[in-house]
Backbone as CSV, one residue per row, in Angstrom:
resi,resn,N_x,N_y,N_z,CA_x,CA_y,CA_z,C_x,C_y,C_z
1,MET,-10.004,-2.678,20.534,-9.301,-1.498,20.077,-8.015,-1.869,19.340
2,LYS,-7.419,-2.983,19.723,-6.157,-3.374,19.118,-6.307,-3.606,17.614
3,TRP,-7.348,-4.294,17.184,-7.526,-4.591,15.764,-7.915,-3.352,14.976
4,GLU,-8.621,-2.421,15.619,-8.930,-1.158,14.949,-7.650,-0.380,14.678
5,ALA,-6.727,-0.414,15.614,-5.450,0.271,15.424,-4.659,-0.371,14.287
6,TRP,-4.665,-1.688,14.218,-3.973,-2.372,13.122,-4.609,-2.020,11.778
7,SER,-5.908,-1.878,11.768,-6.582,-1.490,10.524,-6.115,-0.117,10.056
8,VAL,-5.972,0.813,10.980,-5.494,2.152,10.638,-4.041,2.099,10.157
9,VAL,-3.225,1.300,10.807,-1.821,1.160,10.405,-1.734,0.603,8.990
10,PHE,-2.489,-0.446,8.706,-2.453,-1.044,7.369,-3.009,-0.095,6.310
11,THR,-4.004,0.695,6.665,-4.523,1.689,5.715,-3.454,2.734,5.401
12,GLY,-2.738,3.183,6.403,-1.659,4.139,6.184,-0.555,3.570,5.309
13,LEU,-0.203,2.312,5.538,0.819,1.679,4.707,0.332,1.511,3.267
14,SER,-0.943,1.225,3.098,-1.504,1.104,1.753,-1.450,2.446,1.023
15,LEU,-1.808,3.515,1.699,-1.754,4.844,1.086,-0.320,5.257,0.767
16,THR,0.606,4.899,1.635,2.012,5.184,1.372,2.497,4.418,0.146
17,SER,2.057,3.183,-0.004,2.438,2.383,-1.168,1.857,2.968,-2.449
18,ILE,0.647,3.487,-2.378,0.046,4.129,-3.559,0.844,5.372,-3.941
19,THR,1.285,6.133,-2.951,2.123,7.292,-3.218,3.437,6.864,-3.870
20,ALA,3.997,5.743,-3.432,5.230,5.230,-4.038,5.003,4.834,-5.493
21,VAL,3.831,4.258,-5.796,3.515,3.899,-7.182,3.557,5.144,-8.057
22,VAL,2.906,6.196,-7.611,2.881,7.438,-8.388,4.294,7.989,-8.548
23,LEU,5.069,8.002,-7.487,6.434,8.501,-7.545,7.269,7.714,-8.543
24,PHE,7.220,6.392,-8.473,8.023,5.579,-9.379,7.562,5.707,-10.825
25,LEU,6.269,5.863,-11.042,5.799,6.063,-12.411,6.264,7.416,-12.962
26,LEU,6.272,8.435,-12.119,6.778,9.733,-12.562,8.270,9.673,-12.874
27,VAL,9.022,8.914,-12.093,10.444,8.746,-12.379,10.626,7.973,-13.680
28,ALA,9.758,6.999,-13.930,9.850,6.229,-15.177,9.541,7.112,-16.386
29,ILE,8.621,8.044,-16.224,8.253,8.931,-17.328,9.372,9.932,-17.619
30,ASN,9.967,10.470,-16.559,10.999,11.500,-16.731,12.211,11.167,-15.865
31,PRO,13.027,10.205,-16.296,14.183,9.818,-15.466,15.281,10.886,-15.492
32,LYS,15.970,11.051,-14.377,17.098,11.981,-14.292,18.361,11.345,-14.879
33,ASP,18.394,10.023,-14.894,19.564,9.306,-15.373,19.102,8.127,-16.216
34,THR,19.762,7.888,-17.319,19.359,6.762,-18.183,19.730,5.414,-17.581
35,ALA,20.568,5.418,-16.562,20.981,4.168,-15.929,19.839,3.512,-15.142
36,TYR,18.750,4.250,-14.906,17.621,3.666,-14.174,17.027,2.490,-14.926
37,GLY,17.010,2.576,-16.241,16.452,1.496,-17.051,14.990,1.261,-16.728
38,SER,14.651,0.012,-16.474,13.262,-0.341,-16.173,13.014,-0.494,-14.672
39,LEU,13.982,-0.141,-13.844,13.810,-0.289,-12.389,12.598,0.461,-11.833
40,PRO,12.323,1.703,-12.246,11.140,2.375,-11.694,9.836,1.621,-11.979
41,ILE,9.749,0.977,-13.134,8.540,0.201,-13.452,8.437,-1.009,-12.526
42,TRP,9.563,-1.685,-12.291,9.553,-2.829,-11.373,9.200,-2.394,-9.949
43,TYR,9.756,-1.261,-9.519,9.443,-0.758,-8.183,7.971,-0.348,-8.075
44,ALA,7.442,0.236,-9.135,6.029,0.606,-9.134,5.155,-0.642,-9.055
45,ALA,5.527,-1.688,-9.795,4.763,-2.941,-9.748,4.816,-3.557,-8.351
46,GLY,5.989,-3.536,-7.742,6.102,-4.045,-6.370,5.275,-3.231,-5.386
47,SER,5.238,-1.932,-5.589,4.445,-1.067,-4.713,2.951,-1.306,-4.892
48,VAL,2.529,-1.627,-6.113,1.121,-1.972,-6.347,0.760,-3.234,-5.573
49,VAL,1.631,-4.222,-5.631,1.383,-5.475,-4.895,1.300,-5.191,-3.397
50,LEU,2.234,-4.403,-2.882,2.201,-4.065,-1.454,0.941,-3.286,-1.087
51,ALA,0.528,-2.352,-1.937,-0.678,-1.572,-1.662,-1.895,-2.490,-1.574
52,LEU,-1.993,-3.440,-2.488,-3.123,-4.376,-2.453,-3.081,-5.266,-1.213
53,CYS,-1.889,-5.735,-0.868,-1.765,-6.582,0.325,-2.122,-5.817,1.601
54,PHE,-1.621,-4.599,1.720,-1.934,-3.788,2.901,-3.418,-3.431,2.940
55,ASN,-4.021,-3.190,1.771,-5.449,-2.890,1.723,-6.255,-4.076,2.221
56,ARG,-5.913,-5.271,1.766,-6.638,-6.473,2.203,-6.410,-6.734,3.692
57,ALA,-5.180,-6.488,4.172,-4.892,-6.661,5.597,-5.701,-5.673,6.433
58,SER,-5.863,-4.461,5.931,-6.666,-3.463,6.635,-8.125,-3.900,6.715
59,ALA,-8.644,-4.388,5.603,-10.036,-4.856,5.602,-10.215,-6.049,6.541
60,TRP,-9.232,-6.940,6.550,-9.314,-8.103,7.440,-9.289,-7.665,8.898
61,ALA,-8.390,-6.735,9.245,-8.302,-6.268,10.629,-9.573,-5.530,11.039
62,ALA,-10.152,-4.744,10.139,-11.399,-4.042,10.453,-12.534,-5.043,10.656
63,HIS,-12.578,-6.065,9.818,-13.615,-7.087,9.962,-13.451,-7.828,11.287
64,ARG,-12.203,-8.128,11.634,-11.955,-8.828,12.898,-12.335,-7.953,14.093
65,ALA,-12.039,-6.643,14.013,-12.400,-5.739,15.097,-13.911,-5.654,15.247
66,ASP,-14.625,-5.582,14.118,-16.091,-5.540,14.172,-16.657,-6.824,14.755
67,ARG,-16.059,-7.948,14.378,-16.562,-9.237,14.855,-16.334,-9.385,16.369
68,LEU,-15.195,-8.897,16.859,-14.895,-9.027,18.280,-15.733,-8.086,19.132
69,THR,-16.137,-6.929,18.583,-16.940,-5.993,19.356,-18.430,-6.224,19.179
70,GLY,-18.810,-7.129,18.271,-20.203,-7.445,18.063,-20.894,-6.578,17.025
71,LYS,-20.162,-5.707,16.352,-20.756,-4.893,15.284,-20.882,-5.734,14.024
72,THR,-21.812,-5.339,13.152,-21.952,-6.085,11.893,-21.774,-5.193,10.715
């Protein structure tokens, strides 16, 4: 059960990171202040990397949970 819970946690973090990507891209499209510069694009890129990492961690934890419980 422990690895299944970690899989759910990592999936939630991945979805949160995807939401951050959308938010930062929207800020980049319509900034409230010109001082933002290219920061929203950099933050969106970082959020994409985090989303991919959390997605892979979720898949790894789910695979480990299946392997420990004997499911295939």
